[in-house]
C-alpha positions in Angstrom: -64.1 34.4 -1.1 -60.5 35.4 -2.1 -59.6 32.2 -3.8 -56.8 32.0 -6.4 -54.6 34.6 -4.7 -50.8 34.5 -4.8 -47.9 36.7 -4.2 -44.2 35.5 -4.3 -42.2 37.7 -2.2 -39.1 37.6 -0.1 -39.6 39.0 3.3 -36.7 41.2 4.5 -36.7 42.7 8.1 -39.9 40.9 9.2 -40.3 40.6 13.1 -41.1 36.9 12.9 -44.2 34.6 12.7 -47.3 35.4 15.0 -50.8 34.0 15.0 -53.9 36.3 14.6 -56.1 35.5 17.3 -58.9 38.3 16.8 -59.8 40.3 13.6 -61.1 43.6 14.9 -61.9 45.3 11.6 -60.8 45.1 8.1 -57.5 46.7 9.0 -56.8 45.8 12.5 -56.0 42.4 14.3 -54.8 41.3 17.6 -51.8 38.7 17.6 -50.8 36.0 19.8 -48.5 37.9 21.7 -51.2 40.5 22.7 -50.1 43.2 20.2 -52.8 45.2 18.5 -51.8 45.8 14.8 -53.2 48.1 12.2 -52.4 47.4 8.5 -50.1 50.1 7.1 -51.1 52.3 4.0 -54.8 51.4 4.1 -58.1 52.3 5.7 -61.0 49.8 5.9 -64.5 51.0 7.0 -65.1 51.9 10.7 -67.9 50.2 12.5 -70.3 52.9 11.8 -69.7 52.8 8.1 -71.1 50.9 5.1 -69.1 47.7 4.3 -67.5 47.5 7.7 -68.5 43.8 8.4 -67.9 42.6 4.8 -64.4 44.2 5.2 -63.8 42.6 8.6 -65.1 39.3 7.4 -62.7 39.4 4.3 -59.8 40.0 6.6 -60.9 37.3 9.0 -61.0 34.8 5.9 -57.3 35.8 5.1 -55.7 35.7 8.5 -58.1 34.5 11.4 -56.2 31.8 13.5 -53.3 32.0 10.8 -49.6 32.5 11.3 -48.5 35.8 9.7 -45.3 37.7 9.0 -45.1 41.2 9.6 -43.0 44.2 8.4 -43.3 47.0 10.8 -43.8 50.4 9.4 -44.1 52.8 12.4 -46.9 53.7 15.0 -50.2 55.6 15.0 -50.3 58.6 17.3 -52.2 56.4 19.8 -49.2 54.1 20.0 -50.8 51.1 17.8 -48.0 49.6 15.5 -48.6 49.8 11.6 -47.4 47.0 9.6 -47.4 45.3 6.2 -48.9 41.7 6.9 -48.1 38.6 5.0 -49.6 35.1 5.3 -48.0 32.1 4.0 -49.6 30.2 1.1 -48.8 26.7 0.1 -49.1 26.1 -3.7 -48.1 22.7 -4.4 -44.5 22.4 -3.1 -44.1 26.1 -3.2 -44.4 28.4 -0.2 -45.4 31.9 -1.1 -46.7 34.9 0.8 -50.0 36.7 0.3 -49.8 40.6 0.9 -52.9 41.0 3.1 -52.8 44.8 2.9 -52.8 44.6 -0.8 -55.6 41.8 -1.2 -58.0 43.8 0.9 -57.4 46.8 -1.2 -57.6 44.8 -4.5 -61.0 43.7 -3.9 -62.4 47.0 -2.5 -62.6 46.1 1.2 -60.1 49.0 2.1 -58.8 52.0 0.3 -55.3 53.5 0.5 -54.3 56.0 3.2 -52.9 59.1 1.6 -51.0 60.5 4.4 -49.0 57.1 4.9 -46.6 58.1 2.2 -44.6 60.6 3.9 -44.0 58.5 7.0 -43.5 55.0 5.5 -40.4 53.2 5.4 -41.7 51.0 2.4 -42.8 53.4 -0.5 -42.7 50.3 -2.9 -45.3 48.6 -0.9 -47.4 51.6 -0.9 -47.2 51.9 -4.6 -48.5 48.4 -4.9 -51.5 49.3 -2.8 -52.2 52.2 -4.8 -52.2 50.1 -8.0 -54.5 47.6 -6.2 -57.1 50.4 -5.5 -57.0 51.5 -9.0 -57.9 48.1 -10.1 -60.7 47.9 -7.5 -62.0 51.4 -8.7 -61.8 50.3 -12.3 -63.7 47.1 -11.8 -66.2 48.7 -9.4 -65.5 46.4 -6.5 -66.5 46.7 -2.7 -66.2 50.2 -1.8 -66.1 51.4 -5.3 -69.2 49.3 -6.3 -72.5 51.4 -7.5 -74.7 51.8 -4.7 -78.5 51.3 -5.6 
């Protein structure tokens, strides 16, 4: 579904690798240590909204059962951690990292969260998400596709 993706990044300040045990939605997962994690800077459709299942499945295709690296970016008011999430991608002999939050946004499975800007410790990553959403809008992908 999301083949041919790559993002070469140096991960600084990561809390370490964890395995995604359950994909709850397009922007929320449960990790092997029991932590529930929401993706920082994006909002995927909720269970009662159109595109929920497509978004959840896209997220699952990227992270389900995989080791991920997280860069924490605060908490929601309900105490759930927010983070930027990366998964290693092997390309030949090179190990790169896929920015999961961005890929979901780029293909229209999530939109940027406007109120995240003020609280984020990583405005450069939020800029990347906004650019990805602009591309998805221009290409009419996912949430931005014309409905019949």
